VEXDO-62472 format. One line per 2 residues: number of its first residue (from 1); for each residue x, y, z of C-alpha. Coordinates in steps of 0.02 Angstrom, whole numbers, plus 32768, in hexadecimal, padded with zeros to 4 digits. Layout:
NUM	X Y Z ~ ...
//
This chain:
1	24E5 E876 9C0E ~ 2536 E7D0 9C3A
3	255F E782 9CE2 ~ 260F E741 9CFD
5	2645 E6D0 9D8B ~ 26FF E6DA 9DAD
7	2746 E64B 9E14 ~ 27E6 E68A 9E62
9	27AB E73C 9E47 ~ 2805 E784 9EDF
11	28B0 E765 9E91 ~ 291F E7D0 9E24
13	28D2 E7A2 9D7C ~ 2822 E78B 9DBF
15	2817 E836 9E0F ~ 284C E88F 9D70
17	27D8 E824 9D07 ~ 2742 E844 9D78
19	275E E901 9D74 ~ 2769 E906 9CB6
21	26CE E89A 9C9D ~ 266F E904 9D1A
23	26A6 E9A2 9CBF ~ 265C E959 9C20
25	25B1 E951 9C73 ~ 25AC E89B 9CA9
27	257B E848 9D4D ~ 260C E7FA 9DAD
29	260E E771 9E2F ~ 26AE E734 9E83
31	26D5 E692 9EDD ~ 277A E687 9F3A
33	27BA E638 9FD9 ~ 282F E6CC 9FF6
35	27FA E76F A045 ~ 27A5 E7D5 9FBF
37	27C3 E890 9FB7 ~ 2730 E8CB 9F51
39	275E E95C 9EDF ~ 26A7 E984 9EBD
41	2606 E96A 9F20 ~ 25BA E92B 9E7D
43	2627 E88E 9E83 ~ 25DA E7FF 9EE4
45	2651 E78B 9F3E ~ 2650 E6E4 9F99
47	26E1 E6B0 A007 ~ 26DA E5F3 9FFC
49	2746 E562 9FC4 ~ 2721 E510 9F1C
51	2730 E46A 9F78 ~ 2688 E490 9FCB
53	2618 E442 9F47 ~ 2574 E46D 9F9C
55	259E E526 9FAE ~ 25E4 E533 9EFE
57	2546 E4E4 9EB4 ~ 24DD E559 9F1F
59	2537 E5F2 9EDC ~ 2526 E5B9 9E28
61	246D E596 9E40 ~ 2450 E63F 9E92
63	24BA E6AA 9E1E ~ 249D E651 9D77
65	253C E692 9D21 ~ 2544 E69C 9C64
67	2601 E680 9C5F ~ 2681 E639 9CD9
69	273A E661 9CE7 ~ 279B E5D8 9D41
71	2839 E629 9D87 ~ 284E E5B2 9E19
73	28CE E53C 9DCD ~ 294A E4CE 9E29
75	29BD E560 9E53 ~ 29EA E51A 9EFF
77	2A40 E486 9EAD ~ 2AD4 E4FB 9E97
79	2AED E4F5 9F53 ~ 2B5B E478 9FB2
81	2B06 E3CE 9FC3 ~ 2B06 E3E0 A082
83	2A9B E47E A075 ~ 29E5 E461 A0AD
85	29A8 E4C9 A019 ~ 2A07 E455 9FA3
87	29AF E3BE 9FEF ~ 2906 E412 9FDE
89	2922 E43A 9F26 ~ 2945 E384 9EF9
91	2888 E373 9EE7 ~ 2885 E3EF 9E57
93	281C E381 9DE1 ~ 2790 E36C 9E60
95	2789 E429 9E71 ~ 277C E43D 9DB5
97	26F4 E3B8 9DAF ~ 2689 E41B 9E2A
99	2699 E4B7 9DBD ~ 266F E458 9D1D
101	25D9 E400 9D68 ~ 2596 E4A5 9DAA
103	25AD E4F3 9CFE ~ 254F E464 9CAB
105	24C0 E464 9D27 ~ 24A7 E520 9D14
107	24BC E52D 9C57 ~ 2556 E59C 9C5A
109	257B E5D7 9BAA ~ 2637 E5C0 9BB6
111	26C2 E59C 9C33 ~ 276D E5EB 9C1C
113	27FD E596 9C76 ~ 2896 E606 9C86
115	2929 E590 9C75 ~ 29E6 E5A9 9C7E
117	2A43 E5AA 9BD9 ~ 2AEB E5BB 9C30
119	2ACE E51F 9C99 ~ 2A82 E4B5 9C0F
121	2B0A E4DF 9B8F ~ 2B99 E4BE 9C09
123	2C3C E49F 9BAD ~ 2BE5 E4A2 9B04
125	2C59 E47A 9A74 ~ 2BFD E4EF 99FD
127	2C07 E5A9 9A25 ~ 2B93 E60A 9A16
129	2B1B E57E 9A48 ~ 2A74 E562 99F2
131	29D4 E51A 9A3C ~ 29E7 E476 99DE
133	2A94 E452 9A27 ~ 2A99 E3A8 9A7C
135	2AAC E3E5 9B2F ~ 2B04 E37C 9BB1
137	2B15 E3E4 9C51 ~ 2B9D E3AF 9CCB
139	2B4B E3FD 9D65 ~ 2AB4 E3C4 9DC7
141	2A65 E470 9DB0 ~ 2A79 E469 9CF3
143	2A38 E3B7 9CEC ~ 29A2 E3E4 9D58
145	2979 E47A 9CE8 ~ 297D E40A 9C4F
147	2910 E387 9CA5 ~ 288E E40C 9CD2
149	288D E447 9C1D ~ 2870 E397 9BDB
151	27EB E371 9C5C ~ 278B E410 9C31
153	2796 E3EB 9B77 ~ 275B E337 9B8F
155	26CD E366 9C04 ~ 268E E3F5 9B97
157	2696 E38F 9AF8 ~ 2636 E301 9B4B
159	25AE E377 9B89 ~ 25A3 E3EF 9AF5
161	25E7 E47F 9B5C ~ 2655 E50D 9B1F
163	2701 E535 9B64 ~ 279C E59A 9B3A
165	2849 E582 9B84 ~ 28C2 E615 9B7D
167	2974 E5DF 9BA3 ~ 29BD E679 9BF4
169	2A74 E6AD 9BF9 ~ 2AC6 E70D 9C89
171	2A47 E793 9CB4 ~ 2A7B E82A 9D1C
173	2A34 E8D0 9D58 ~ 29E9 E927 9DF0
175	29AC E8B8 9E80 ~ 2A15 E822 9E50
177	2A51 E7B4 9EDD ~ 2B06 E7CA 9F11
179	2B34 E71B 9ED7 ~ 2B42 E755 9E22
181	2BEC E78B 9DDE ~ 2BB4 E83B 9DB0
183	2B59 E86D 9E51 ~ 2BE1 E81C 9EBB
185	2C68 E87D 9E5E ~ 2C0C E923 9E67
187	2BE9 E90E 9F21 ~ 2C9F E8E8 9F47
189	2CE0 E97D 9EE4 ~ 2C64 E9F6 9F35
191	2CA1 E9B6 9FDE ~ 2D54 E9D5 9FA3
193	2D79 E91B 9FB1 ~ 2DCC E8A8 9F34
195	2D51 E839 9ED3 ~ 2D7F E782 9EBE
197	2D8B E733 9E12 ~ 2D99 E676 9E17
199	2E06 E62B 9D90 ~ 2E64 E690 9D0D
201	2DD7 E709 9CE5 ~ 2DE0 E6D5 9C2F
203	2D41 E66E 9C3F ~ 2CB6 E6C1 9BDC
205	2BFD E6E1 9BFA ~ 2B68 E725 9B9B
207	2B21 E7B6 9C02 ~ 2A71 E7FA 9BE3
209	2A24 E890 9C3B ~ 2984 E872 9C9B
211	2912 E8E5 9C36 ~ 2944 E88C 9B95
213	291D E7E4 9BE2 ~ 2874 E81F 9C21
215	2848 E860 9B74 ~ 2873 E7B7 9B29
217	280F E757 9BAC ~ 2774 E7BE 9B88
219	2786 E79F 9ACE ~ 279A E6E4 9AED
221	2702 E6D5 9B5D ~ 2697 E723 9AD4
223	26E5 E6D3 9A3B ~ 2729 E62A 9A08
225	26F0 E581 9A47 ~ 274C E4E9 9A8A
227	27F9 E528 9A5E ~ 28A0 E54E 9AB1
229	28F4 E5F6 9A96 ~ 299F E635 9AC9
231	2994 E6E1 9B1B ~ 2A3A E738 9B32
233	2AA7 E7C1 9AE9 ~ 2AFD E74C 9A6E
235	2BA1 E79F 9AA2 ~ 2C32 E74A 9AFA
237	2C88 E7AC 9B84 ~ 2D13 E76D 9BF5
239	2D06 E786 9CB1 ~ 2DAC E7E3 9CA9
241	2D64 E85D 9C2A ~ 2CC1 E86D 9C8A
243	2D22 E898 9D28 ~ 2D8B E91B 9CCC
245	2CEB E96C 9C8B ~ 2C99 E96F 9D37
247	2D39 E9B5 9D84 ~ 2D42 EA40 9D03
249	2C8B EA71 9D12 ~ 2C99 EA6F 9DD0
251	2D31 EAE3 9DCC ~ 2D8D EA64 9E36
253	2E48 EA41 9E3F ~ 2E34 E99B 9E9B
255	2E74 E8FD 9E48 ~ 2E22 E853 9E4A
257	2E64 E7C2 9EB2 ~ 2E79 E722 9E4E
259	2E5E E67B 9EA3 ~ 2E5C E5C8 9E67
261	2DAF E590 9E31 ~ 2D59 E525 9EB5
263	2D00 E4BC 9E35 ~ 2D0F E49B 9D7C
265	2CAD E51C 9D19 ~ 2C80 E541 9C66
267	2D0C E5A0 9C0F ~ 2CA7 E5E6 9B7E
269	2BEE E60F 9B7E ~ 2B8C E672 9AFD
271	2AE4 E64C 9AAE ~ 2AAC E657 99FA
273	2A0F E6C5 99FE ~ 29E5 E6C3 9943
275	2946 E65D 995D ~ 28EE E6DE 99CA
277	2933 E76B 995F ~ 28F1 E71F 98BF
279	2847 E6E6 98FE ~ 2817 E779 996C
281	288D E806 9937 ~ 28D2 E811 99E8
283	2982 E848 9A11 ~ 29CA E88E 9AB2
285	29CA E94C 9AB6 ~ 2A40 E96A 9B48
287	2AFA E959 9B28 ~ 2B6D E91C 9BB2
289	2BAE E9C8 9BE1 ~ 2AFF EA13 9BED
291	2AC1 E983 9C56 ~ 2B55 E98E 9CCC
293	2B3D EA49 9CE3 ~ 2A87 EA31 9D15
295	2AB5 E9A3 9D8A ~ 2B44 EA02 9DDC
297	2AD3 EA9A 9DF8 ~ 2A52 EA2B 9E4A
299	2AD5 E9E3 9EC0 ~ 2B14 EA92 9EEA
301	2A63 EACB 9F14 ~ 2A48 EA30 9F7D
303	2AE4 EA54 9FE3 ~ 2AB6 EB0C 9FF5
305	2A04 EAEB A02C ~ 2A2C EA55 A099
//
């Protein structure tokens, strides 16, 4: 039995990850500054901010985790610069430093930072994109994610610590926030409203179902050291095609509303996943249609049960 500390464990990915690790007989501790809805009384949770160094160090000292998942990236840097949450997230490297120092002081076996492949490979000229591609993100969020990666690698190498960085594509599934394209589209169609697609809809994304991602994360926390791995479906799907699939599976006759994109966005995005396939024999098991069906059913149950 191992003990896992999941920072950002109340979120979409973190909640699924904690449940799966718990089901495999491990001890789970969650740190999050959001309200935590515990899915099992066996999961221990702390509602604090990672900025609170004293409390974070106290939790690490008390819990003595074997492994740490860092899911609290600079996600708020996607917000408008006037947003208070954006301003708070500017200090993303200090937050990461607190986590790394706590890991070092408490002899954590490995830290896994869940990064964003889509943001880091923005406007990549090589599609599908491999881990060794010279990334040059054109958004603050993508740049921050890359900086966190490099900081973790530098710190761990200097202190003989182990890390793994999965660069994750567009994950989807039950419990995802409404800001994602898939949950936003499903919600609109179930309300009999027209979903909005910004741009032409020909822009492509690499969608991975949540259970496949969780399986990969658990493999990567146990295997491999000081490496970066792409974790996605390896398949390129346009937003127009994704919408058509969701519409069909939802038995809807509502069309999408197309609007001009508010900001410049990546037109093609798909990751090369041969590295993780070759080294660990991992491949996603859930195809896009299967994943959408499960996600749509979850949204229908949510609406039915309030």
